[in-house]
C-alpha positions in Angstrom: 5.1 -16.1 51.6 1.5 -14.7 51.8 3.1 -11.1 52.4 5.1 -11.6 49.0 1.9 -12.9 47.3 0.0 -9.8 48.4 2.8 -7.4 47.3 3.0 -9.2 43.9 -0.9 -8.8 43.2 -0.6 -5.1 44.5 2.2 -4.3 42.0 0.3 -6.0 39.1 -2.7 -4.0 40.0 -0.6 -0.8 39.7 1.0 -1.7 36.5 -2.5 -2.3 35.0 -3.7 1.2 36.3 -0.4 2.8 34.8 -0.8 0.8 31.5 -4.4 2.2 31.5 -3.3 5.6 31.8 -0.7 5.4 29.1 -3.1 3.6 26.8 -6.2 6.0 27.1 -4.7 9.0 24.7 -3.9 6.3 22.1 -7.4 4.7 22.3 -8.9 8.1 22.2 -7.0 8.9 18.8 -8.0 5.6 17.5 -11.6 6.1 18.5 -11.7 9.8 17.0 -9.7 9.3 13.7 -10.3 5.7 12.7 -13.3 3.9 14.3 -15.7 7.0 14.2 -15.1 7.9 10.6 -15.6 4.4 9.8 -19.0 4.2 11.5 -20.0 7.6 10.2 -19.1 6.6 6.6 -21.5 3.6 6.8 -24.3 5.8 8.5 -23.9 8.7 5.7 -24.1 5.8 3.1 -27.8 5.6 4.0 -28.6 9.2 3.1 -28.8 11.2 -0.2 -26.5 14.1 0.7 -24.6 16.6 -1.4 -22.0 17.2 1.4 -22.7 20.9 1.8 -26.3 21.6 2.8 -27.8 20.6 6.2 -30.6 18.6 4.8 -30.0 14.9 4.4 -32.7 12.5 2.6 -32.8 9.0 4.4 -32.6 6.6 1.3 -32.0 3.3 3.2 -29.7 0.9 1.0 -30.4 2.5 -2.3 -27.0 3.6 -2.5 -25.6 0.2 -1.8 -28.0 -1.2 -4.4 -26.5 1.3 -7.0 -23.0 0.5 -6.0 -23.5 -3.3 -6.3 -24.8 -2.7 -9.8 -22.1 0.2 -10.7 -20.0 -1.0 -13.6 -17.5 1.8 -13.0 -16.9 0.7 -9.5 -16.2 -2.9 -10.5 -13.9 -1.7 -13.2 -12.0 0.5 -10.5 -12.0 -2.6 -8.2 -10.5 -4.6 -11.2 -8.0 -1.9 -11.6 -7.1 -2.1 -8.1 -6.4 -5.7 -8.3 -4.3 -5.5 -11.2 -2.2 -2.7 -9.5 -1.9 -4.9 -6.5 -0.8 -7.9 -8.3 1.7 -6.0 -10.5 3.1 -4.1 -7.4 3.8 -7.3 -5.7 5.4 -9.2 -8.4 7.5 -6.2 -9.2 8.4 -4.6 -5.9 9.1 -7.8 -4.0 11.8 -9.5 -6.2 13.3 -6.1 -7.1 13.4 -5.0 -3.3 14.9 -8.4 -2.4 17.6 -8.3 -5.1 18.7 -4.8 -4.0 18.7 -5.8 -0.5 20.8 -8.9 -1.1 23.2 -6.9 -3.0 23.6 -4.3 -0.4 24.0 -6.9 2.4 26.9 -8.5 0.2 28.8 -5.4 -0.3 28.4 -4.0 3.3 29.6 -0.4 3.9 30.9 -0.1 0.4 27.3 0.3 -0.7 26.4 3.3 1.3 26.2 5.6 -1.7 23.7 3.2 -3.4 21.5 3.1 -0.3 21.4 6.7 -0.5 20.6 7.1 -4.2 18.1 4.2 -4.1 16.3 5.5 -1.2 15.7 8.9 -2.7 12.3 8.0 -4.2 10.9 7.4 -0.7 11.9 10.9 0.3 9.6 12.6 -2.1 6.1 13.1 -1.7 3.5 11.0 -4.1 2.2 14.4 -5.3 5.8 15.6 -6.3 6.4 12.2 -8.0 3.1 12.5 -9.9 3.8 15.9 -11.3 7.4 14.8 -12.2 6.3 11.9 -14.1 3.2 13.7 -15.7 5.5 16.1 -17.2 8.2 13.7 -18.0 5.7 11.5 -19.9 3.7 14.3 -21.8 3.0 13.5 -25.2 4.5 16.5 -26.8 7.3 17.8 -24.4 7.9 14.9 -22.2 11.2 13.1 -22.1 10.0 9.8 -23.6 8.5 11.5 -26.8 11.5 13.7 -27.0 13.9 10.5 -27.1 11.5 8.9 -29.4 11.7 11.8 -31.9 15.4 12.0 -31.7 15.6 8.3 -32.7 13.3 9.0 -35.5 10.0 7.8 -34.0 6.8 9.5 -33.1 5.4 11.1 -29.9 4.5 8.5 -27.3 1.4 8.8 -25.4 1.6 6.6 -22.4 -0.8 8.4 -20.0 -3.3 9.2 -22.6 -3.7 5.8 -23.9 -6.1 3.5 -22.2 -4.1 0.4 -22.9 -1.0 1.7 -21.2 -2.1 4.3 -18.7 -2.7 1.9 -15.7 0.6 0.0 -16.5 2.5 3.3 -16.6 1.2 4.6 -13.3 2.0 0.9 -11.7 5.6 1.1 -12.8 5.8 4.8 -11.3 4.3 3.4 -8.2 6.8 0.6 -8.0 9.7 2.9 -8.7 8.5 5.0 -5.5 7.9 2.2 -3.0 10.7 -0.4 -4.0 13.2 1.5 -1.6 10.7 0.8 1.3 10.9 -2.9 0.6 14.8 -2.7 0.0 15.2 -1.2 3.5 12.7 -3.8 5.1 14.5 -6.6 3.4 17.9 -5.2 4.6 16.5 -5.1 8.1 15.4 -8.9 7.7 18.9 -9.8 6.5 20.4 -7.9 9.7 18.3 -10.2 12.0 19.6 -13.5 10.4 22.4 -15.0 12.8 26.0 -14.6 11.6 27.0 -18.2 12.6 24.3 -19.6 10.4 25.9 -18.0 7.3 29.6 -19.1 8.7 28.3 -22.5 9.1 26.8 -22.7 5.6 30.1 -21.4 4.1 32.1 -23.9 6.1 29.8 -26.8 4.7 30.7 -25.7 1.4 27.4 -23.8 0.5 27.9 -21.0 -2.3 26.4 -17.6 -1.7 23.7 -18.8 -4.1 22.9 -21.9 -2.2 22.9 -19.9 1.2 20.5 -17.4 -0.1 17.9 -19.9 -1.8 18.2 -22.7 0.9 19.1 -20.7 4.1 18.4 -17.0 4.1 15.2 -17.0 2.0 13.3 -19.6 4.1 14.5 -17.8 7.4 13.1 -14.7 5.9 9.7 -16.0 5.4 8.1 -14.1 8.0 9.3 -10.8 6.7 8.5 -11.6 3.1 4.8 -12.4 4.2 4.4 -9.1 5.9 5.9 -7.2 3.1 3.3 -8.8 0.7 0.3 -7.8 3.1 1.7 -4.3 3.4 2.1 -4.0 -0.4 -1.5 -5.7 -0.9 -3.1 -3.3 1.5 -1.3 -0.3 0.0 -2.2 -1.2 -3.4 -5.8 -1.2 -2.7 -6.1 2.2 -1.4 -3.7 4.4 -3.7 -4.9 7.7 -4.5 -2.7 10.8 -4.6 -0.2 9.7 -7.3 -3.0 8.4 -9.6 -5.2 11.3 -9.1 -2.3 13.8 -10.1 -1.2 11.8 -13.0 -4.4 10.9 -14.8 -7.3 11.7 -12.6 -8.4 8.2 -13.3 -8.6 8.7 -17.0 -8.4 8.6 -19.9 -12.2 7.7 -19.6 -11.9 5.3 -16.5 -9.0 3.3 -17.8 -7.0 4.0 -14.7 -9.9 4.7 -12.1 -9.5 3.2 -8.9 -11.8 3.0 -5.9 -10.2 5.8 -4.0 -10.3 8.0 -7.2 -13.9 7.2 -8.1 -15.1 7.8 -4.4 -13.2 11.3 -4.6 -14.9 12.2 -7.9 -18.3 11.4 -6.6 -17.8 13.2 -3.2 -16.0 16.4 -4.3 -16.9 16.6 -8.2 -20.4 15.1 -8.3 -21.3 16.3 -4.7 -22.7 12.9 -4.0 -21.4 12.6 -0.5 -23.9 9.6 0.6 -22.7 7.6 -2.7 -19.2 8.2 -2.1 -19.7 7.1 1.7 -21.2 3.9 0.2 -18.0 3.4 -2.0 -15.7 4.1 1.0 -17.7 1.7 3.1 -17.3 -0.8 0.2 -13.7 -0.2 0.0 -13.3 -1.0 3.7 -15.3 -4.2 3.3 -13.3 -5.3 0.3 -10.0 -4.4 1.7 -10.7 -6.2 5.1 -12.1 -9.2 3.5 -9.1 -9.6 0.9 -6.5 -8.9 3.8 -8.0 -11.5 6.1 -8.1 -14.1 3.2 -4.6 -13.3 2.3 -3.4 -13.6 5.7 -5.2 -17.0 6.1 -3.8 -18.3 2.9 -0.2 -16.9 3.6 -0.1 -18.4 7.2 -1.9 -21.5 6.4 -2.8 -23.4 9.7 -1.0 -20.4 11.8 -3.1 -17.8 13.7 -4.3 -14.9 11.8 
């Protein structure tokens, strides 16, 4: 008995050693590419630096004081919140509806799976340029159709009232296929006997969806909402390509504002303060959202 116990402890130690060996490369990558940049951003935010010369002037919390009173940053933050809310409201229902349709049609819907997933195969930069030219005021597809119907040119990206909404629609078009696949995976994890039992008990497909499938898919829906929320708070490439944050600051987001300060205004210290502020904001919103969604469950 004692020998068996000693062998078990020895095996456990060996497993721990092997686990540590396999974890070390991953931990090093996380430390170098995630933890160090975050720490360095907070450190750089304490300096006045153009990002090119070697000289850095220590200014303590001045960048943070400027950030707190920066109206453009808070407008960018508000735009991020608008994009986040609209993304969740648009992407989740449509993604769920498409996944429900594909789950019902089965293998007959393979062609639809391929077609609807195509936007996810394109890069954000390519999509940005595609829609930038398609929505061009003079030569774009929308203006061309409008003129054919006797109307005038339509400037969706150059109008401060419509620029952010237009970009959000494009973002949703790109990422709805991701949530389609996500919810299809959630459907595939539902036990087949539950569906059969519901049908035998006289439930319609609609009743099965609302009263059985949807409640069982709540964990997946919660995860999808958090993914959409975090992704919406750090959008950059597509918006930068389509409007660059314009017109004015109508479509400015925190990431585009950070980029413009770092690489256009050469204020690397202030841009680091914006990046650090983004990190704090995204972390707080994510934790609060997870707490609200999970209720009394552990976050």
